[in-house]
CHARMM internal coordinates of N, CA and C (Angstrom, degrees):
IC EDIT
DIST 1 N 1 CA 1.3855
DIST 1 CA 1 C 1.5429
ANGL 1 N 1 CA 1 C 108.38
DIST 1 C 2 N 1.3543
ANGL 1 CA 1 C 2 N 118.63
DIHE 1 N 1 CA 1 C 2 N 134.21
DIST 2 N 2 CA 1.4480
ANGL 1 C 2 N 2 CA 122.14
DIHE 1 CA 1 C 2 N 2 CA 178.33
DIST 2 CA 2 C 1.4780
ANGL 2 N 2 CA 2 C 109.97
DIHE 1 C 2 N 2 CA 2 C -104.30
DIST 2 C 3 N 1.3429
ANGL 2 CA 2 C 3 N 114.69
DIHE 2 N 2 CA 2 C 3 N 166.99
DIST 3 N 3 CA 1.4643
ANGL 2 C 3 N 3 CA 121.64
DIHE 2 CA 2 C 3 N 3 CA 178.88
DIST 3 CA 3 C 1.5462
ANGL 3 N 3 CA 3 C 109.18
DIHE 2 C 3 N 3 CA 3 C -64.27
DIST 3 C 4 N 1.3130
ANGL 3 CA 3 C 4 N 119.12
DIHE 3 N 3 CA 3 C 4 N -34.86
DIST 4 N 4 CA 1.4400
ANGL 3 C 4 N 4 CA 121.19
DIHE 3 CA 3 C 4 N 4 CA -179.35
DIST 4 CA 4 C 1.5568
ANGL 4 N 4 CA 4 C 111.58
DIHE 3 C 4 N 4 CA 4 C -65.66
DIST 4 C 5 N 1.3257
ANGL 4 CA 4 C 5 N 113.21
DIHE 4 N 4 CA 4 C 5 N -41.16
DIST 5 N 5 CA 1.4823
ANGL 4 C 5 N 5 CA 117.73
DIHE 4 CA 4 C 5 N 5 CA 177.18
DIST 5 CA 5 C 1.5368
ANGL 5 N 5 CA 5 C 112.70
DIHE 4 C 5 N 5 CA 5 C -63.93
DIST 5 C 6 N 1.3245
ANGL 5 CA 5 C 6 N 113.38
DIHE 5 N 5 CA 5 C 6 N -40.23
DIST 6 N 6 CA 1.4702
ANGL 5 C 6 N 6 CA 119.87
DIHE 5 CA 5 C 6 N 6 CA 179.32
DIST 6 CA 6 C 1.5228
ANGL 6 N 6 CA 6 C 109.48
DIHE 5 C 6 N 6 CA 6 C -65.09
DIST 6 C 7 N 1.3199
ANGL 6 CA 6 C 7 N 118.92
DIHE 6 N 6 CA 6 C 7 N -42.53
DIST 7 N 7 CA 1.4879
ANGL 6 C 7 N 7 CA 122.51
DIHE 6 CA 6 C 7 N 7 CA 177.20
DIST 7 CA 7 C 1.5094
ANGL 7 N 7 CA 7 C 110.33
DIHE 6 C 7 N 7 CA 7 C -60.56
DIST 7 C 8 N 1.2971
ANGL 7 CA 7 C 8 N 117.94
DIHE 7 N 7 CA 7 C 8 N -43.89
DIST 8 N 8 CA 1.4758
ANGL 7 C 8 N 8 CA 120.50
DIHE 7 CA 7 C 8 N 8 CA 179.05
DIST 8 CA 8 C 1.5208
ANGL 8 N 8 CA 8 C 111.88
DIHE 7 C 8 N 8 CA 8 C -63.82
DIST 8 C 9 N 1.2851
ANGL 8 CA 8 C 9 N 116.46
DIHE 8 N 8 CA 8 C 9 N -44.16
DIST 9 N 9 CA 1.4658
ANGL 8 C 9 N 9 CA 121.11
DIHE 8 CA 8 C 9 N 9 CA 178.66
DIST 9 CA 9 C 1.5277
ANGL 9 N 9 CA 9 C 109.88
DIHE 8 C 9 N 9 CA 9 C -62.79
DIST 9 C 10 N 1.2956
ANGL 9 CA 9 C 10 N 119.84
DIHE 9 N 9 CA 9 C 10 N -45.20
DIST 10 N 10 CA 1.4735
ANGL 9 C 10 N 10 CA 121.83
DIHE 9 CA 9 C 10 N 10 CA 177.65
DIST 10 CA 10 C 1.4618
ANGL 10 N 10 CA 10 C 111.58
DIHE 9 C 10 N 10 CA 10 C -64.89
DIST 10 C 11 N 1.3270
ANGL 10 CA 10 C 11 N 117.49
DIHE 10 N 10 CA 10 C 11 N -37.61
DIST 11 N 11 CA 1.4661
ANGL 10 C 11 N 11 CA 121.35
DIHE 10 CA 10 C 11 N 11 CA 178.60
DIST 11 CA 11 C 1.4955
ANGL 11 N 11 CA 11 C 110.47
DIHE 10 C 11 N 11 CA 11 C -62.80
DIST 11 C 12 N 1.2920
ANGL 11 CA 11 C 12 N 119.58
DIHE 11 N 11 CA 11 C 12 N -37.23
DIST 12 N 12 CA 1.4851
ANGL 11 C 12 N 12 CA 123.71
DIHE 11 CA 11 C 12 N 12 CA 177.21
DIST 12 CA 12 C 1.5102
ANGL 12 N 12 CA 12 C 110.83
DIHE 11 C 12 N 12 CA 12 C -62.77
DIST 12 C 13 N 1.3222
ANGL 12 CA 12 C 13 N 118.30
DIHE 12 N 12 CA 12 C 13 N -26.66
DIST 13 N 13 CA 1.4986
ANGL 12 C 13 N 13 CA 122.53
DIHE 12 CA 12 C 13 N 13 CA -177.61
DIST 13 CA 13 C 1.5293
ANGL 13 N 13 CA 13 C 111.92
DIHE 12 C 13 N 13 CA 13 C -110.68
DIST 13 C 14 N 1.2800
ANGL 13 CA 13 C 14 N 116.53
DIHE 13 N 13 CA 13 C 14 N 21.00
DIST 14 N 14 CA 1.5053
ANGL 13 C 14 N 14 CA 121.65
DIHE 13 CA 13 C 14 N 14 CA -178.25
DIST 14 CA 14 C 1.5670
ANGL 14 N 14 CA 14 C 106.21
DIHE 13 C 14 N 14 CA 14 C -66.13
DIST 14 C 15 N 1.3134
ANGL 14 CA 14 C 15 N 116.19
DIHE 14 N 14 CA 14 C 15 N 130.13
DIST 15 N 15 CA 1.4717
ANGL 14 C 15 N 15 CA 122.17
DIHE 14 CA 14 C 15 N 15 CA -179.97
DIST 15 CA 15 C 1.5402
ANGL 15 N 15 CA 15 C 113.73
DIHE 14 C 15 N 15 CA 15 C 85.13
DIST 15 C 16 N 1.3221
ANGL 15 CA 15 C 16 N 117.03
DIHE 15 N 15 CA 15 C 16 N -3.45
DIST 16 N 16 CA 1.4800
ANGL 15 C 16 N 16 CA 119.06
DIHE 15 CA 15 C 16 N 16 CA -178.83
DIST 16 CA 16 C 1.5228
ANGL 16 N 16 CA 16 C 111.97
DIHE 15 C 16 N 16 CA 16 C -96.35
DIST 16 C 17 N 1.3063
ANGL 16 CA 16 C 17 N 117.54
DIHE 16 N 16 CA 16 C 17 N 157.35
DIST 17 N 17 CA 1.4151
ANGL 16 C 17 N 17 CA 122.32
DIHE 16 CA 16 C 17 N 17 CA 176.55
DIST 17 CA 17 C 1.5417
ANGL 17 N 17 CA 17 C 109.19
DIHE 16 C 17 N 17 CA 17 C -84.66
DIST 17 C 18 N 1.3537
ANGL 17 CA 17 C 18 N 113.28
DIHE 17 N 17 CA 17 C 18 N 132.50
DIST 18 N 18 CA 1.4843
ANGL 17 C 18 N 18 CA 121.19
DIHE 17 CA 17 C 18 N 18 CA 178.27
DIST 18 CA 18 C 1.5091
ANGL 18 N 18 CA 18 C 109.24
DIHE 17 C 18 N 18 CA 18 C -138.49
DIST 18 C 19 N 1.3501
ANGL 18 CA 18 C 19 N 115.28
DIHE 18 N 18 CA 18 C 19 N 167.63
DIST 19 N 19 CA 1.4806
ANGL 18 C 19 N 19 CA 120.49
DIHE 18 CA 18 C 19 N 19 CA 173.97
DIST 19 CA 19 C 1.5164
ANGL 19 N 19 CA 19 C 108.32
DIHE 18 C 19 N 19 CA 19 C -106.14
DIST 19 C 20 N 1.3355
ANGL 19 CA 19 C 20 N 117.64
DIHE 19 N 19 CA 19 C 20 N 134.90
DIST 20 N 20 CA 1.4820
ANGL 19 C 20 N 20 CA 122.68
DIHE 19 CA 19 C 20 N 20 CA 173.65
DIST 20 CA 20 C 1.5301
ANGL 20 N 20 CA 20 C 107.62
DIHE 19 C 20 N 20 CA 20 C -117.86
DIST 20 C 21 N 1.3208
ANGL 20 CA 20 C 21 N 112.97
DIHE 20 N 20 CA 20 C 21 N 129.52
DIST 21 N 21 CA 1.4470
ANGL 20 C 21 N 21 CA 121.76
DIHE 20 CA 20 C 21 N 21 CA 174.79
DIST 21 CA 21 C 1.5215
ANGL 21 N 21 CA 21 C 108.21
DIHE 20 C 21 N 21 CA 21 C -108.86
DIST 21 C 22 N 1.3558
ANGL 21 CA 21 C 22 N 114.12
DIHE 21 N 21 CA 21 C 22 N 116.72
DIST 22 N 22 CA 1.4565
ANGL 21 C 22 N 22 CA 121.26
DIHE 21 CA 21 C 22 N 22 CA -171.34
DIST 22 CA 22 C 1.5288
ANGL 22 N 22 CA 22 C 107.97
DIHE 21 C 22 N 22 CA 22 C -106.45
DIST 22 C 23 N 1.3499
ANGL 22 CA 22 C 23 N 116.04
DIHE 22 N 22 CA 22 C 23 N 122.28
DIST 23 N 23 CA 1.4401
ANGL 22 C 23 N 23 CA 122.56
DIHE 22 CA 22 C 23 N 23 CA -178.00
DIST 23 CA 23 C 1.5713
ANGL 23 N 23 CA 23 C 107.81
DIHE 22 C 23 N 23 CA 23 C -86.58
DIST 23 C 24 N 1.3326
ANGL 23 CA 23 C 24 N 117.40
DIHE 23 N 23 CA 23 C 24 N 114.15
DIST 24 N 24 CA 1.4400
ANGL 23 C 24 N 24 CA 122.80
DIHE 23 CA 23 C 24 N 24 CA 178.76
DIST 24 CA 24 C 1.5468
ANGL 24 N 24 CA 24 C 112.86
DIHE 23 C 24 N 24 CA 24 C -88.77
DIST 24 C 25 N 1.3103
ANGL 24 CA 24 C 25 N 117.10
DIHE 24 N 24 CA 24 C 25 N -7.28
DIST 25 N 25 CA 1.4539
ANGL 24 C 25 N 25 CA 122.92
DIHE 24 CA 24 C 25 N 25 CA -177.48
DIST 25 CA 25 C 1.5245
ANGL 25 N 25 CA 25 C 108.73
DIHE 24 C 25 N 25 CA 25 C 93.73
DIST 25 C 26 N 1.3396
ANGL 25 CA 25 C 26 N 114.82
DIHE 25 N 25 CA 25 C 26 N 163.75
DIST 26 N 26 CA 1.4727
ANGL 25 C 26 N 26 CA 123.71
DIHE 25 CA 25 C 26 N 26 CA -179.81
DIST 26 CA 26 C 1.5458
ANGL 26 N 26 CA 26 C 110.63
DIHE 25 C 26 N 26 CA 26 C 49.54
DIST 26 C 27 N 1.2920
ANGL 26 CA 26 C 27 N 117.00
DIHE 26 N 26 CA 26 C 27 N 46.30
DIST 27 N 27 CA 1.4693
ANGL 26 C 27 N 27 CA 124.03
DIHE 26 CA 26 C 27 N 27 CA 177.48
DIST 27 CA 27 C 1.4921
ANGL 27 N 27 CA 27 C 112.81
DIHE 26 C 27 N 27 CA 27 C 57.92
DIST 27 C 28 N 1.2962
ANGL 27 CA 27 C 28 N 118.72
DIHE 27 N 27 CA 27 C 28 N 32.81
DIST 28 N 28 CA 1.4755
ANGL 27 C 28 N 28 CA 123.84
DIHE 27 CA 27 C 28 N 28 CA 175.21
DIST 28 CA 28 C 1.5202
ANGL 28 N 28 CA 28 C 109.42
DIHE 27 C 28 N 28 CA 28 C -111.25
DIST 28 C 29 N 1.3190
ANGL 28 CA 28 C 29 N 115.76
DIHE 28 N 28 CA 28 C 29 N 129.76
DIST 29 N 29 CA 1.4677
ANGL 28 C 29 N 29 CA 121.18
DIHE 28 CA 28 C 29 N 29 CA -178.83
DIST 29 CA 29 C 1.4894
ANGL 29 N 29 CA 29 C 110.05
DIHE 28 C 29 N 29 CA 29 C -130.78
DIST 29 C 30 N 1.3040
ANGL 29 CA 29 C 30 N 115.57
DIHE 29 N 29 CA 29 C 30 N 151.93
DIST 30 N 30 CA 1.4519
ANGL 29 C 30 N 30 CA 122.31
DIHE 29 CA 29 C 30 N 30 CA 170.97
DIST 30 CA 30 C 1.5248
ANGL 30 N 30 CA 30 C 105.82
DIHE 29 C 30 N 30 CA 30 C -123.55
DIST 30 C 31 N 1.3354
ANGL 30 CA 30 C 31 N 116.97
DIHE 30 N 30 CA 30 C 31 N 141.91
DIST 31 N 31 CA 1.4799
ANGL 30 C 31 N 31 CA 119.89
DIHE 30 CA 30 C 31 N 31 CA 176.82
DIST 31 CA 31 C 1.5252
ANGL 31 N 31 CA 31 C 107.72
DIHE 30 C 31 N 31 CA 31 C -120.07
DIST 31 C 32 N 1.3596
ANGL 31 CA 31 C 32 N 113.48
DIHE 31 N 31 CA 31 C 32 N 139.06
DIST 32 N 32 CA 1.4103
ANGL 31 C 32 N 32 CA 119.66
DIHE 31 CA 31 C 32 N 32 CA -178.17
DIST 32 CA 32 C 1.5418
ANGL 32 N 32 CA 32 C 107.42
DIHE 31 C 32 N 32 CA 32 C -128.04
DIST 32 C 33 N 1.3388
ANGL 32 CA 32 C 33 N 116.22
DIHE 32 N 32 CA 32 C 33 N 138.84
DIST 33 N 33 CA 1.4805
ANGL 32 C 33 N 33 CA 120.63
DIHE 32 CA 32 C 33 N 33 CA 164.83
DIST 33 CA 33 C 1.5246
ANGL 33 N 33 CA 33 C 105.49
DIHE 32 C 33 N 33 CA 33 C -95.80
DIST 33 C 34 N 1.3416
ANGL 33 CA 33 C 34 N 118.76
DIHE 33 N 33 CA 33 C 34 N 118.31
DIST 34 N 34 CA 1.4529
ANGL 33 C 34 N 34 CA 122.22
DIHE 33 CA 33 C 34 N 34 CA -170.93
DIST 34 CA 34 C 1.5005
ANGL 34 N 34 CA 34 C 109.31
DIHE 33 C 34 N 34 CA 34 C -135.20
DIST 34 C 35 N 1.3340
ANGL 34 CA 34 C 35 N 111.81
DIHE 34 N 34 CA 34 C 35 N 163.97
DIST 35 N 35 CA 1.4764
ANGL 34 C 35 N 35 CA 122.47
DIHE 34 CA 34 C 35 N 35 CA 169.29
DIST 35 CA 35 C 1.5279
ANGL 35 N 35 CA 35 C 107.99
DIHE 34 C 35 N 35 CA 35 C -115.09
DIST 35 C 36 N 1.2955
ANGL 35 CA 35 C 36 N 118.19
DIHE 35 N 35 CA 35 C 36 N 126.29
DIST 36 N 36 CA 1.4432
ANGL 35 C 36 N 36 CA 123.05
DIHE 35 CA 35 C 36 N 36 CA 177.30
DIST 36 CA 36 C 1.5267
ANGL 36 N 36 CA 36 C 107.58
DIHE 35 C 36 N 36 CA 36 C -70.05
DIST 36 C 37 N 1.3425
ANGL 36 CA 36 C 37 N 115.69
DIHE 36 N 36 CA 36 C 37 N 119.40
DIST 37 N 37 CA 1.4622
ANGL 36 C 37 N 37 CA 121.96
DIHE 36 CA 36 C 37 N 37 CA -173.82
DIST 37 CA 37 C 1.5487
ANGL 37 N 37 CA 37 C 113.07
DIHE 36 C 37 N 37 CA 37 C -98.72
DIST 37 C 38 N 1.3431
ANGL 37 CA 37 C 38 N 115.33
DIHE 37 N 37 CA 37 C 38 N -58.60
DIST 38 N 38 CA 1.4816
ANGL 37 C 38 N 38 CA 118.68
DIHE 37 CA 37 C 38 N 38 CA -172.42
DIST 38 CA 38 C 1.4882
ANGL 38 N 38 CA 38 C 109.00
DIHE 37 C 38 N 38 CA 38 C -140.47
DIST 38 C 39 N 1.3430
ANGL 38 CA 38 C 39 N 116.09
DIHE 38 N 38 CA 38 C 39 N 152.68
DIST 39 N 39 CA 1.4389
ANGL 38 C 39 N 39 CA 123.47
DIHE 38 CA 38 C 39 N 39 CA 177.72
DIST 39 CA 39 C 1.5784
ANGL 39 N 39 CA 39 C 106.42
DIHE 38 C 39 N 39 CA 39 C -121.80
DIST 39 C 40 N 1.3015
ANGL 39 CA 39 C 40 N 112.97
DIHE 39 N 39 CA 39 C 40 N 132.24
DIST 40 N 40 CA 1.4869
ANGL 39 C 40 N 40 CA 119.52
DIHE 39 CA 39 C 40 N 40 CA 178.29
DIST 40 CA 40 C 1.5847
ANGL 40 N 40 CA 40 C 106.84
DIHE 39 C 40 N 40 CA 40 C -122.93
DIST 40 C 41 N 1.3102
ANGL 40 CA 40 C 41 N 115.20
DIHE 40 N 40 CA 40 C 41 N -178.77
DIST 41 N 41 CA 1.4751
ANGL 40 C 41 N 41 CA 119.93
DIHE 40 CA 40 C 41 N 41 CA -178.53
DIST 41 CA 41 C 1.5199
ANGL 41 N 41 CA 41 C 113.15
DIHE 40 C 41 N 41 CA 41 C -59.29
DIST 41 C 42 N 1.2945
ANGL 41 CA 41 C 42 N 117.75
DIHE 41 N 41 CA 41 C 42 N -43.22
DIST 42 N 42 CA 1.4651
ANGL 41 C 42 N 42 CA 121.66
DIHE 41 CA 41 C 42 N 42 CA -172.30
DIST 42 CA 42 C 1.5423
ANGL 42 N 42 CA 42 C 114.39
DIHE 41 C 42 N 42 CA 42 C -116.74
DIST 42 C 43 N 1.3109
ANGL 42 CA 42 C 43 N 116.03
DIHE 42 N 42 CA 42 C 43 N -20.52
DIST 43 N 43 CA 1.4679
ANGL 42 C 43 N 43 CA 120.00
DIHE 42 CA 42 C 43 N 43 CA -179.86
DIST 43 CA 43 C 1.5198
ANGL 43 N 43 CA 43 C 110.94
DIHE 42 C 43 N 43 CA 43 C -135.33
DIST 43 C 44 N 1.3537
ANGL 43 CA 43 C 44 N 114.64
DIHE 43 N 43 CA 43 C 44 N 166.35
DIST 44 N 44 CA 1.4413
ANGL 43 C 44 N 44 CA 121.36
DIHE 43 CA 43 C 44 N 44 CA 172.58
DIST 44 CA 44 C 1.5487
ANGL 44 N 44 CA 44 C 108.25
DIHE 43 C 44 N 44 CA 44 C -130.04
DIST 44 C 45 N 1.2819
ANGL 44 CA 44 C 45 N 115.32
DIHE 44 N 44 CA 44 C 45 N 149.07
DIST 45 N 45 CA 1.4685
ANGL 44 C 45 N 45 CA 123.26
DIHE 44 CA 44 C 45 N 45 CA -174.45
DIST 45 CA 45 C 1.5376
ANGL 45 N 45 CA 45 C 108.74
DIHE 44 C 45 N 45 CA 45 C -106.25
DIST 45 C 46 N 1.3070
ANGL 45 CA 45 C 46 N 117.11
DIHE 45 N 45 CA 45 C 46 N 133.31
DIST 46 N 46 CA 1.4772
ANGL 45 C 46 N 46 CA 119.05
DIHE 45 CA 45 C 46 N 46 CA 173.74
DIST 46 CA 46 C 1.5436
ANGL 46 N 46 CA 46 C 106.50
DIHE 45 C 46 N 46 CA 46 C -124.99
DIST 46 C 47 N 1.3465
ANGL 46 CA 46 C 47 N 112.77
DIHE 46 N 46 CA 46 C 47 N 155.46
DIST 47 N 47 CA 1.5021
ANGL 46 C 47 N 47 CA 117.75
DIHE 46 CA 46 C 47 N 47 CA 176.99
DIST 47 CA 47 C 1.5619
ANGL 47 N 47 CA 47 C 106.64
DIHE 46 C 47 N 47 CA 47 C -113.50
DIST 47 C 48 N 1.2858
ANGL 47 CA 47 C 48 N 116.72
DIHE 47 N 47 CA 47 C 48 N 127.64
DIST 48 N 48 CA 1.4725
ANGL 47 C 48 N 48 CA 121.02
DIHE 47 CA 47 C 48 N 48 CA 178.36
DIST 48 CA 48 C 1.5617
ANGL 48 N 48 CA 48 C 111.03
DIHE 47 C 48 N 48 CA 48 C -65.99
DIST 48 C 49 N 1.2978
ANGL 48 CA 48 C 49 N 115.49
DIHE 48 N 48 CA 48 C 49 N 134.96
DIST 49 N 49 CA 1.4713
ANGL 48 C 49 N 49 CA 118.10
DIHE 48 CA 48 C 49 N 49 CA 178.26
DIST 49 CA 49 C 1.5223
ANGL 49 N 49 CA 49 C 110.78
DIHE 48 C 49 N 49 CA 49 C -90.03
DIST 49 C 50 N 1.3162
ANGL 49 CA 49 C 50 N 114.79
DIHE 49 N 49 CA 49 C 50 N 70.44
DIST 50 N 50 CA 1.4538
ANGL 49 C 50 N 50 CA 117.98
DIHE 49 CA 49 C 50 N 50 CA 175.89
DIST 50 CA 50 C 1.5481
ANGL 50 N 50 CA 50 C 105.12
DIHE 49 C 50 N 50 CA 50 C -139.41
DIST 50 C 51 N 1.3366
ANGL 50 CA 50 C 51 N 117.33
DIHE 50 N 50 CA 50 C 51 N -169.68
DIST 51 N 51 CA 1.4308
ANGL 50 C 51 N 51 CA 120.62
DIHE 50 CA 50 C 51 N 51 CA -171.82
DIST 51 CA 51 C 1.5285
ANGL 51 N 51 CA 51 C 114.54
DIHE 50 C 51 N 51 CA 51 C -66.76
DIST 51 C 52 N 1.2986
ANGL 51 CA 51 C 52 N 119.47
DIHE 51 N 51 CA 51 C 52 N -30.40
DIST 52 N 52 CA 1.4923
ANGL 51 C 52 N 52 CA 118.56
DIHE 51 CA 51 C 52 N 52 CA -175.09
DIST 52 CA 52 C 1.4959
ANGL 52 N 52 CA 52 C 113.82
DIHE 51 C 52 N 52 CA 52 C -100.73
DIST 52 C 53 N 1.3109
ANGL 52 CA 52 C 53 N 120.59
DIHE 52 N 52 CA 52 C 53 N 2.18
DIST 53 N 53 CA 1.4375
ANGL 52 C 53 N 53 CA 124.22
DIHE 52 CA 52 C 53 N 53 CA 173.12
DIST 53 CA 53 C 1.4893
ANGL 53 N 53 CA 53 C 117.31
DIHE 52 C 53 N 53 CA 53 C 48.25
DIST 53 C 54 N 1.3119
ANGL 53 CA 53 C 54 N 115.02
DIHE 53 N 53 CA 53 C 54 N 48.05
DIST 54 N 54 CA 1.4650
ANGL 53 C 54 N 54 CA 123.74
DIHE 53 CA 53 C 54 N 54 CA 176.58
DIST 54 CA 54 C 1.5031
ANGL 54 N 54 CA 54 C 112.64
DIHE 53 C 54 N 54 CA 54 C -63.17
DIST 54 C 55 N 1.2965
ANGL 54 CA 54 C 55 N 118.35
DIHE 54 N 54 CA 54 C 55 N 151.21
DIST 55 N 55 CA 1.4583
ANGL 54 C 55 N 55 CA 124.95
DIHE 54 CA 54 C 55 N 55 CA 175.11
DIST 55 CA 55 C 1.5096
ANGL 55 N 55 CA 55 C 108.20
DIHE 54 C 55 N 55 CA 55 C -108.23
DIST 55 C 56 N 1.3432
ANGL 55 CA 55 C 56 N 117.31
DIHE 55 N 55 CA 55 C 56 N 140.77
DIST 56 N 56 CA 1.4784
ANGL 55 C 56 N 56 CA 123.35
DIHE 55 CA 55 C 56 N 56 CA 177.94
DIST 56 CA 56 C 1.5932
ANGL 56 N 56 CA 56 C 105.28
DIHE 55 C 56 N 56 CA 56 C -131.70
DIST 56 C 57 N 1.2948
ANGL 56 CA 56 C 57 N 115.75
DIHE 56 N 56 CA 56 C 57 N 149.47
DIST 57 N 57 CA 1.4317
ANGL 56 C 57 N 57 CA 121.02
DIHE 56 CA 56 C 57 N 57 CA 176.74
DIST 57 CA 57 C 1.5086
ANGL 57 N 57 CA 57 C 108.43
DIHE 56 C 57 N 57 CA 57 C -121.54
DIST 57 C 58 N 1.3375
ANGL 57 CA 57 C 58 N 114.35
DIHE 57 N 57 CA 57 C 58 N 139.85
DIST 58 N 58 CA 1.4510
ANGL 57 C 58 N 58 CA 119.49
DIHE 57 CA 57 C 58 N 58 CA 178.89
DIST 58 CA 58 C 1.6042
ANGL 58 N 58 CA 58 C 105.92
DIHE 57 C 58 N 58 CA 58 C -136.22
DIST 58 C 59 N 1.2800
ANGL 58 CA 58 C 59 N 113.78
DIHE 58 N 58 CA 58 C 59 N 151.68
DIST 59 N 59 CA 1.4852
ANGL 58 C 59 N 59 CA 116.42
DIHE 58 CA 58 C 59 N 59 CA 179.29
DIST 59 CA 59 C 1.5207
ANGL 59 N 59 CA 59 C 109.18
DIHE 58 C 59 N 59 CA 59 C -95.71
DIST 59 C 60 N 1.3208
ANGL 59 CA 59 C 60 N 115.43
DIHE 59 N 59 CA 59 C 60 N 159.91
DIST 60 N 60 CA 1.4552
ANGL 59 C 60 N 60 CA 121.19
DIHE 59 CA 59 C 60 N 60 CA 179.77
DIST 60 CA 60 C 1.5316
ANGL 60 N 60 CA 60 C 109.26
DIHE 59 C 60 N 60 CA 60 C -66.93
DIST 60 C 61 N 1.3292
ANGL 60 CA 60 C 61 N 118.28
DIHE 60 N 60 CA 60 C 61 N -29.96
DIST 61 N 61 CA 1.4682
ANGL 60 C 61 N 61 CA 119.38
DIHE 60 CA 60 C 61 N 61 CA 178.65
DIST 61 CA 61 C 1.5218
ANGL 61 N 61 CA 61 C 111.73
DIHE 60 C 61 N 61 CA 61 C -70.45
DIST 61 C 62 N 1.3177
ANGL 61 CA 61 C 62 N 119.54
DIHE 61 N 61 CA 61 C 62 N -17.70
DIST 62 N 62 CA 1.5000
ANGL 61 C 62 N 62 CA 120.96
DIHE 61 CA 61 C 62 N 62 CA 172.49
DIST 62 CA 62 C 1.5208
ANGL 62 N 62 CA 62 C 109.68
DIHE 61 C 62 N 62 CA 62 C -62.63
DIST 62 C 63 N 1.3366
ANGL 62 CA 62 C 63 N 115.65
DIHE 62 N 62 CA 62 C 63 N -34.18
DIST 63 N 63 CA 1.4741
ANGL 62 C 63 N 63 CA 119.41
DIHE 62 CA 62 C 63 N 63 CA -177.23
DIST 63 CA 63 C 1.5695
ANGL 63 N 63 CA 63 C 108.56
DIHE 62 C 63 N 63 CA 63 C -76.04
DIST 63 C 64 N 1.3447
ANGL 63 CA 63 C 64 N 114.71
DIHE 63 N 63 CA 63 C 64 N -39.34
DIST 64 N 64 CA 1.4987
ANGL 63 C 64 N 64 CA 119.24
DIHE 63 CA 63 C 64 N 64 CA 178.97
DIST 64 CA 64 C 1.5290
ANGL 64 N 64 CA 64 C 110.91
DIHE 63 C 64 N 64 CA 64 C -63.10
DIST 64 C 65 N 1.3394
ANGL 64 CA 64 C 65 N 115.50
DIHE 64 N 64 CA 64 C 65 N -42.10
DIST 65 N 65 CA 1.4620
ANGL 64 C 65 N 65 CA 120.98
DIHE 64 CA 64 C 65 N 65 CA -175.74
DIST 65 CA 65 C 1.5551
ANGL 65 N 65 CA 65 C 111.90
DIHE 64 C 65 N 65 CA 65 C -83.69
DIST 65 C 66 N 1.3489
ANGL 65 CA 65 C 66 N 114.34
DIHE 65 N 65 CA 65 C 66 N -1.11
DIST 66 N 66 CA 1.4473
ANGL 65 C 66 N 66 CA 121.95
DIHE 65 CA 65 C 66 N 66 CA -178.39
DIST 66 CA 66 C 1.5159
ANGL 66 N 66 CA 66 C 115.26
DIHE 65 C 66 N 66 CA 66 C 61.30
DIST 66 C 67 N 1.3356
ANGL 66 CA 66 C 67 N 115.77
DIHE 66 N 66 CA 66 C 67 N 27.01
DIST 67 N 67 CA 1.4785
ANGL 66 C 67 N 67 CA 120.89
DIHE 66 CA 66 C 67 N 67 CA 168.85
DIST 67 CA 67 C 1.4700
ANGL 67 N 67 CA 67 C 110.06
DIHE 66 C 67 N 67 CA 67 C -68.19
DIST 67 C 68 N 1.3205
ANGL 67 CA 67 C 68 N 119.18
DIHE 67 N 67 CA 67 C 68 N -33.33
DIST 68 N 68 CA 1.4958
ANGL 67 C 68 N 68 CA 122.41
DIHE 67 CA 67 C 68 N 68 CA 173.17
DIST 68 CA 68 C 1.5190
ANGL 68 N 68 CA 68 C 108.16
DIHE 67 C 68 N 68 CA 68 C -127.41
DIST 68 C 69 N 1.3129
ANGL 68 CA 68 C 69 N 112.08
DIHE 68 N 68 CA 68 C 69 N 149.13
DIST 69 N 69 CA 1.5039
ANGL 68 C 69 N 69 CA 119.41
DIHE 68 CA 68 C 69 N 69 CA 172.93
DIST 69 CA 69 C 1.5185
ANGL 69 N 69 CA 69 C 107.09
DIHE 68 C 69 N 69 CA 69 C -125.89
DIST 69 C 70 N 1.3147
ANGL 69 CA 69 C 70 N 114.24
DIHE 69 N 69 CA 69 C 70 N 138.98
DIST 70 N 70 CA 1.4563
ANGL 69 C 70 N 70 CA 120.29
DIHE 69 CA 69 C 70 N 70 CA -177.34
DIST 70 CA 70 C 1.5346
ANGL 70 N 70 CA 70 C 107.13
DIHE 69 C 70 N 70 CA 70 C -115.26
DIST 70 C 71 N 1.2989
ANGL 70 CA 70 C 71 N 115.81
DIHE 70 N 70 CA 70 C 71 N 129.87
DIST 71 N 71 CA 1.4923
ANGL 70 C 71 N 71 CA 124.54
DIHE 70 CA 70 C 71 N 71 CA 176.44
DIST 71 CA 71 C 1.4989
ANGL 71 N 71 CA 71 C 105.63
DIHE 70 C 71 N 71 CA 71 C -109.37
DIST 71 C 72 N 1.3202
ANGL 71 CA 71 C 72 N 117.50
DIHE 71 N 71 CA 71 C 72 N 113.29
DIST 72 N 72 CA 1.4525
ANGL 71 C 72 N 72 CA 122.97
DIHE 71 CA 71 C 72 N 72 CA -178.96
DIST 72 CA 72 C 1.5120
ANGL 72 N 72 CA 72 C 109.94
DIHE 71 C 72 N 72 CA 72 C -85.14
END
COOR INIT
IC SEED 1 N 1 CA 1 C
IC BUILD
């Protein structure tokens, strides 16, 4: 999978709610319900779907290295 393919896939789901599973290492994971907000050259921004509406940024290489997994 290339960064261009990842950008196209994320662009298709821009503004939609998705689940992100973030690998913290040593069998520790965090799961987020998020909305994909913005796409940039090297990172994409998501907004957490909870009460305080935090923003988080992830790089496209996080998807390639399987640090995060996105379920559409």
